[in-house]
C-alpha positions as CSV (number, residue, x, y, z in Angstrom):
1,M,-9.6,-0.8,18.1
2,F,-6.4,-0.4,19.8
3,R,-4.2,1.9,17.8
4,F,-0.6,3.3,18.7
5,A,-0.7,6.8,16.9
6,L,1.0,9.8,15.5
7,A,-1.7,12.4,14.4
8,I,-3.2,15.6,12.5
9,L,-4.4,18.5,13.7
10,V,-7.1,19.8,16.0
11,A,-10.1,21.8,15.2
12,G,-12.0,24.2,17.4
13,I,-9.4,25.5,19.8
14,V,-11.2,27.8,21.8
15,G,-10.7,29.6,25.2
16,L,-7.0,29.1,25.4
17,P,-5.9,29.4,29.1
18,S,-4.5,32.6,30.2
19,A,-1.2,30.6,31.1
20,L,-0.4,30.8,27.5
21,A,2.0,33.8,27.9
22,N,4.8,32.5,25.6
23,D,5.3,34.2,22.3
24,S,4.5,31.5,19.8
25,S,6.4,33.3,17.2
26,V,9.9,32.0,18.6
27,I,8.7,28.5,18.0
28,S,9.5,27.7,14.4
29,S,9.6,23.8,14.4
30,Y,7.6,20.9,16.1
31,D,9.3,19.6,19.1
32,P,7.4,16.5,20.7
33,S,9.6,16.8,23.9
34,V,7.8,19.9,24.7
35,C,4.5,18.3,25.5
36,A,6.4,15.1,26.9
37,A,5.9,14.0,30.5
38,D,9.1,14.4,32.5
39,S,10.5,11.2,34.2
40,D,9.7,12.2,37.8
41,V,8.9,9.1,39.7
42,T,7.3,10.7,42.5
43,A,4.0,11.3,40.3
44,S,2.1,8.8,38.3
45,R,2.7,8.6,34.5
46,L,-0.9,10.0,34.1
47,E,-0.3,13.0,36.3
48,R,3.1,13.9,34.7
49,A,1.6,13.8,31.1
50,V,-1.4,16.2,32.4
51,A,1.1,18.5,33.9
52,A,3.4,18.6,30.9
53,A,0.1,19.2,28.7
54,E,-0.7,22.2,30.8
55,S,2.8,23.7,30.7
56,A,3.5,27.1,29.3
57,D,5.9,25.6,26.6
58,C,3.4,23.0,25.5
59,L,0.5,25.5,25.3
60,A,2.7,27.8,23.1
61,M,3.4,24.7,21.0
62,M,-0.2,24.0,20.4
63,E,-0.8,27.7,19.6
64,A,2.2,27.6,17.0
65,F,0.8,24.6,15.3
66,P,-2.9,25.2,14.5
67,R,-5.2,22.8,12.6
68,P,-3.5,21.9,9.3
69,E,-5.2,22.7,6.1
70,L,-4.0,20.3,3.6
71,E,-4.8,20.4,-0.1
72,R,-7.2,17.5,-1.0
73,V,-7.0,15.7,-4.3
74,P,-9.7,16.4,-6.8
75,E,-12.8,14.4,-6.8
76,D,-13.3,11.9,-9.7
77,W,-16.5,13.5,-10.8
78,R,-16.6,11.6,-14.0
79,T,-16.6,8.1,-12.4
80,L,-18.9,9.4,-9.5
81,G,-21.3,10.8,-11.7
82,L,-21.3,8.3,-14.7
83,Y,-21.7,5.0,-12.7
84,S,-25.0,4.1,-10.8
85,F,-24.2,1.9,-8.4
86,W,-27.0,-0.6,-6.8
87,R,-26.9,-3.0,-3.9
88,V,-28.7,-6.2,-5.0
89,G,-30.2,-8.8,-2.5
90,P,-28.8,-10.1,0.0
91,D,-31.1,-13.1,-1.0
92,A,-30.8,-14.5,-4.3
93,V,-32.3,-12.4,-7.2
94,A,-33.9,-13.4,-10.4
95,L,-32.4,-11.8,-13.7
96,Y,-34.9,-11.0,-16.4
97,D,-34.5,-10.7,-20.2
98,A,-36.9,-7.7,-20.2
99,P,-39.0,-5.8,-17.8
100,G,-41.8,-8.4,-16.9
101,G,-40.1,-10.9,-19.2
102,H,-38.7,-14.3,-18.6
103,V,-36.4,-15.4,-16.0
104,I,-32.9,-16.1,-17.6
105,G,-30.8,-16.7,-14.4
106,Q,-30.3,-15.4,-10.8
107,M,-27.6,-13.6,-8.8
108,P,-26.8,-15.9,-5.9
109,A,-27.3,-14.7,-2.2
110,G,-24.5,-12.5,-1.1
111,F,-22.8,-9.1,-0.9
112,N,-23.7,-8.0,-4.4
113,F,-23.8,-4.8,-6.4
114,V,-24.4,-3.8,-9.9
115,N,-23.9,-0.9,-12.1
116,A,-27.2,0.0,-13.7
117,I,-27.1,1.4,-17.5
118,N,-31.0,1.9,-17.5
119,T,-33.3,3.0,-15.0
120,S,-35.8,4.5,-17.3
121,V,-38.5,1.8,-16.7
122,E,-40.5,2.1,-13.7
123,G,-39.8,-0.9,-11.1
124,W,-37.0,-2.1,-13.1
125,I,-33.1,-1.6,-13.7
126,Q,-30.8,-2.9,-16.3
127,R,-27.4,-3.9,-15.2
128,V,-24.3,-4.0,-17.1
129,G,-24.5,-7.3,-19.1
130,G,-28.0,-6.5,-20.2
131,E,-30.2,-8.4,-17.7
132,W,-32.9,-6.7,-15.9
133,I,-33.6,-6.8,-12.2
134,R,-36.8,-5.8,-10.3
135,A,-36.1,-2.5,-8.5
136,E,-37.7,-3.8,-5.3
137,D,-34.7,-6.2,-5.1
138,T,-32.2,-3.4,-5.2
139,K,-31.1,-0.1,-3.3
140,P,-29.1,2.5,-4.9
141,V,-25.8,3.4,-3.3
142,N,-24.1,6.7,-3.1
143,A,-20.3,6.2,-3.3
144,S,-18.0,8.1,-0.9
145,R,-16.9,11.5,-1.9
146,F,-13.8,11.5,0.4
147,T,-10.6,12.6,-0.8
148,G,-6.9,12.1,0.7
149,M,-4.4,14.8,1.3
150,L,-1.4,16.1,-0.7
151,L,1.5,16.4,1.8
152,P,3.6,19.6,2.1
153,A,7.1,19.5,1.0
154,D,8.2,20.6,4.7
155,W,6.1,17.8,6.3
156,T,8.1,17.7,9.7
157,H,5.5,16.4,12.2
158,P,2.8,13.6,12.4
159,Y,-0.7,14.1,11.2
160,A,-3.7,12.1,11.9
161,I,-7.3,11.8,10.8
162,I,-10.3,11.5,12.9
163,L,-12.3,8.4,12.3
164,D,-15.1,8.6,14.6
165,K,-18.5,9.0,13.3
166,T,-20.4,10.0,16.4
167,G,-19.2,13.5,17.2
168,T,-17.2,12.5,20.6
169,R,-16.4,15.5,23.1
170,A,-12.8,15.7,24.0
171,S,-12.2,14.9,27.5
172,L,-10.2,17.3,29.9
173,R,-7.9,14.8,31.2
174,P,-7.3,11.2,29.9
175,G,-9.6,8.4,31.1
176,E,-12.3,10.9,32.0
177,P,-15.7,11.4,30.0
178,G,-16.0,14.0,27.3
179,S,-16.6,17.4,28.3
180,A,-18.4,20.5,26.5
181,E,-15.5,22.5,28.6
182,S,-12.9,21.0,26.2
183,G,-14.4,23.1,23.3
184,Y,-13.7,20.3,20.9
185,I,-16.0,17.7,19.2
186,T,-14.5,15.2,16.6
187,R,-15.6,15.5,13.0
188,R,-14.9,12.6,10.7
189,Y,-12.2,13.0,8.3
190,R,-10.8,16.3,9.9
191,L,-7.2,16.6,10.4
192,V,-5.4,16.8,14.0
193,N,-2.0,17.1,15.5
194,I,-1.2,15.0,18.3
195,F,0.9,16.9,20.9
196,A,1.4,14.1,23.3
197,R,0.6,10.5,24.0
198,T,-0.3,8.9,27.5
199,E,-2.2,6.1,28.9
200,D,-5.1,6.1,31.5
201,D,-5.4,3.9,34.4
202,A,-7.0,1.0,32.5
203,G,-4.2,1.2,29.9
204,K,-6.0,2.9,27.1
205,V,-4.0,5.3,24.9
206,W,-5.0,9.0,24.7
207,Y,-3.7,11.8,22.6
208,L,-3.5,15.5,23.2
209,V,-4.9,17.4,20.3
210,G,-5.2,20.9,21.8
211,P,-5.3,22.7,25.3
212,Q,-7.2,20.3,27.7
213,Q,-8.3,18.4,24.8
214,W,-7.7,14.5,24.9
215,I,-9.2,12.0,22.6
216,R,-9.1,8.4,22.6
217,Q,-6.5,6.7,20.3
218,E,-9.2,4.4,18.6
219,L,-10.7,7.7,17.2
220,V,-7.8,8.6,14.9
221,A,-5.4,7.2,12.4
222,K,-1.9,8.4,12.1
223,F,0.3,9.2,9.2
224,T,3.9,8.5,9.8
225,P,6.7,8.6,7.3
226,T,8.0,5.1,6.5
227,E,11.7,4.4,5.5
228,R,12.0,3.4,2.0
229,P,12.5,-0.4,1.7
230,Q,15.7,-1.7,0.0
231,N,15.3,-2.1,-3.8
232,V,12.2,0.1,-3.7
233,A,12.5,3.3,-5.7
234,G,10.4,5.6,-8.0
235,R,6.7,5.9,-7.2
236,W,5.5,3.3,-4.6
237,V,3.0,3.4,-1.9
238,A,3.2,2.2,1.9
239,V,0.0,0.6,3.3
240,D,0.0,0.3,7.2
241,L,-2.5,-2.3,8.2
242,F,-2.6,-1.2,11.7
243,E,-3.1,2.4,11.1
244,Q,-5.3,1.7,8.0
245,T,-3.4,4.4,6.2
246,L,-1.7,4.7,2.6
247,I,1.1,7.2,2.0
248,A,2.4,7.6,-1.6
249,Y,6.1,8.3,-2.1
250,E,8.5,9.5,-4.9
251,D,11.5,7.8,-3.9
252,D,12.0,9.1,-0.1
253,K,9.6,12.1,-0.4
254,P,5.9,11.5,0.8
255,V,3.5,13.3,-1.5
256,F,0.1,11.8,-0.7
257,A,-1.9,10.4,2.4
258,T,-5.2,8.9,2.9
259,V,-7.1,6.2,4.8
260,I,-8.0,2.7,3.5
261,S,-9.9,-0.5,4.4
262,S,-7.8,-3.7,4.3
263,G,-8.8,-7.1,4.7
264,L,-10.6,-8.3,7.7
265,A,-8.7,-10.8,10.2
266,Q,-10.2,-13.7,8.5
267,W,-9.1,-12.5,5.1
268,P,-5.8,-10.6,5.9
269,T,-4.1,-8.3,3.4
270,A,-0.8,-10.1,2.3
271,Q,2.2,-8.2,3.8
272,G,5.4,-7.6,1.9
273,I,7.0,-5.8,-1.1
274,F,5.0,-6.4,-4.3
275,K,5.2,-5.0,-7.9
276,V,1.9,-3.9,-9.5
277,W,1.4,-6.5,-12.1
278,A,-1.8,-5.3,-13.8
279,R,-3.8,-2.0,-14.0
280,L,-7.3,-1.7,-15.3
281,P,-9.8,1.2,-15.3
282,S,-12.5,-1.2,-13.9
283,D,-12.9,-4.9,-13.2
284,S,-15.5,-7.1,-11.6
285,M,-14.9,-9.1,-8.6
286,S,-16.4,-12.1,-6.9
287,G,-15.8,-14.8,-4.6
288,A,-17.0,-17.4,-2.2
289,V,-20.0,-18.3,-4.2
290,G,-22.4,-20.2,-2.2
291,Q,-20.8,-19.4,1.0
292,P,-22.3,-16.9,3.7
293,D,-19.5,-14.2,2.6
294,A,-20.2,-14.6,-1.0
295,Y,-19.7,-11.3,-3.1
296,A,-20.2,-10.0,-6.4
297,L,-19.2,-6.5,-7.4
298,Q,-19.6,-5.0,-10.9
299,L,-17.2,-2.4,-12.3
300,V,-14.8,-1.9,-9.6
301,P,-12.9,1.3,-10.5
302,W,-9.3,1.9,-10.8
303,V,-7.9,-1.4,-10.0
304,M,-4.1,-1.9,-9.4
305,Y,-3.4,-5.8,-8.6
306,F,-0.3,-6.3,-6.6
307,K,-0.6,-9.9,-4.9
308,G,-2.7,-12.3,-7.0
309,G,-6.3,-11.2,-6.6
310,Q,-5.2,-8.9,-4.0
311,S,-5.5,-5.1,-5.3
312,L,-5.8,-1.4,-4.6
313,H,-9.0,-0.2,-6.0
314,G,-11.7,2.2,-5.7
315,T,-14.7,1.5,-3.5
316,Y,-18.4,2.4,-3.9
317,W,-20.1,0.2,-1.4
318,H,-18.9,1.7,1.8
319,D,-17.6,4.9,3.5
320,S,-15.8,3.1,6.4
321,F,-12.2,4.2,5.4
322,G,-9.8,3.8,8.3
323,Y,-11.5,0.5,9.3
324,R,-10.7,-2.9,8.2
325,R,-13.6,-4.0,5.8
326,S,-12.4,-6.1,2.6
327,H,-11.9,-9.8,1.8
328,G,-8.0,-8.8,1.4
329,C,-8.0,-5.9,-1.1
330,V,-7.0,-2.4,-0.1
331,N,-10.2,-0.5,-0.5
332,L,-9.9,3.3,-1.3
333,S,-12.3,5.9,-2.1
334,I,-12.9,6.3,-5.8
335,S,-11.1,9.6,-6.0
336,D,-8.3,8.4,-4.1
337,A,-7.9,5.4,-6.3
338,R,-8.1,7.5,-9.3
339,W,-5.4,9.8,-8.2
340,I,-3.1,6.9,-7.5
341,Y,-3.9,5.1,-10.7
342,D,-2.8,8.1,-12.7
343,W,0.0,9.1,-10.7
344,M,1.6,5.5,-10.9
345,L,1.0,5.6,-14.6
346,D,2.8,8.9,-14.9
347,A,5.8,7.5,-13.4
348,E,9.3,7.3,-15.3
349,P,9.5,4.2,-17.3
350,M,12.3,1.8,-16.8
351,A,14.9,1.1,-19.5
352,D,12.6,-1.5,-21.2
353,G,9.7,1.1,-21.4
354,E,7.8,-0.6,-18.6
355,I,6.4,1.4,-15.7
356,E,7.2,-0.4,-12.5
357,N,5.4,0.5,-9.2
358,Q,5.6,-1.1,-6.0
359,V,3.3,-1.7,-2.8
360,Y,4.8,-2.1,0.5
361,V,2.3,-3.5,3.0
362,F,3.3,-3.8,6.8
363,S,1.7,-3.4,10.1
364,S,2.9,-0.8,12.6
365,G,1.2,-2.5,15.4
366,V,-1.1,-5.2,16.7
367,Y,-4.8,-4.7,17.3
368,A,-5.8,-5.3,20.9
369,S,-8.1,-8.1,20.2
370,E,-5.5,-10.1,18.2
371,A,-3.1,-9.4,21.0
372,A,-5.4,-10.7,23.5
373,A,-6.2,-14.0,21.5
374,A,-2.2,-14.5,21.2
375,R,-1.9,-14.3,24.8
376,A,-4.6,-16.8,25.4
377,T,-3.0,-19.3,23.2
C-alpha cells in the first residue's frame, strides 16, 4: 500500500551519534525544514536526504521531539466483557430449537458472526434470537482492545501510527535492508514522529523516524489536520480513506485521532460531507446473501449511519485497523466507536433541540495499485 505520509514518534532511540552537539533546549518548536534535503543539484535526491538527516541541526531536532506519549481513550470494558462473539461457518450452518433438537433453519454460507447468550451446554452455543448452533461450527473471537488517542491542545506537528505487524527493523538509509544497528524495530500501534521524507531509487517513499532510522511509508498511517469544510461546524469527524485515519474535531480544534478500516476497492466508502442520520447502540448487519462475499453480523456495536447503509461502527471481527477491510462502512475498534458515539451525543443541540454531527470523507492520496490500473487504461 503506497502512502504519502506525515507521522507520530519513534521508539527506541538508542546510541545517538556523537555529532549531536547542539543544545536541544534551544529548540522549542517543530520545524520540518531542519531535516529537509537542500536543493543542491550536484548530489542525488537520496544523497541530499541522507546528508540532511545526519546534520547536527536535524539530530538536535530529533532529540528535542522524543516519542510522544498521548493519552488513550478508555476501553469500553462493558461491551468487550458483556458480549460473546463467535465466528460461524464459513459454510452453511444448521440452526436448532434446542441442543440436539430439531433443525429449524440455517445460516447461509458467508462471513457470519453471532453473539452467544448461552454457552453452558457442552458442544452448543445459543445465539441472540434463541437458536442453537453446534459449537464445532463456530469459533470464539477476541475483539480488538485498541484505543485511539486524545490530541494535545498544542498539537503542532504530524503524528503517525505504526501499522506493521511483523516487527520490521529500521534501515540506516532509505532503500537498504533493515539493520540491527538502527536500534529500532516497529511495534504495531506505536506512535512515531516523521522528521523527513524521501524516495529511494525505486521510487518507494521512506520516512525518517529517528537518528539513522528510516522506515517504509506503507508501515505507518499519518494524522494530518484537515481544514474544516464550508458549512461544517460543531462536533464532526474527518475520515481519510488514503491514510485510513479518523480525526474528531470541535469546530477547528482536533481532539481525537485513530485508525480505521474503510471499504475495499470493490465496495468503496462514499466520499463527501454527510450528516449522521441515525445512531444505534447496536444493530445487526447483513448483505450479499447467496454471493461469495455474503456476510451476517449480529449486534454490531455503536453504529452511526451517515450515508444510506454506510456507517461508523465498532468492530469485533478483526484487528486490521489502518487497512481497507469493509463493505463500505468505516470500521472502528469497539472502544473508539463508543468514545465517538458518546462524544457526538454530547454535542450542543441546535435551535430545534436536535443534535447534528457531520462526517467528512475524503482521500488525501491514491493507492499505488489503483494509480497503476488507471495508467493502464
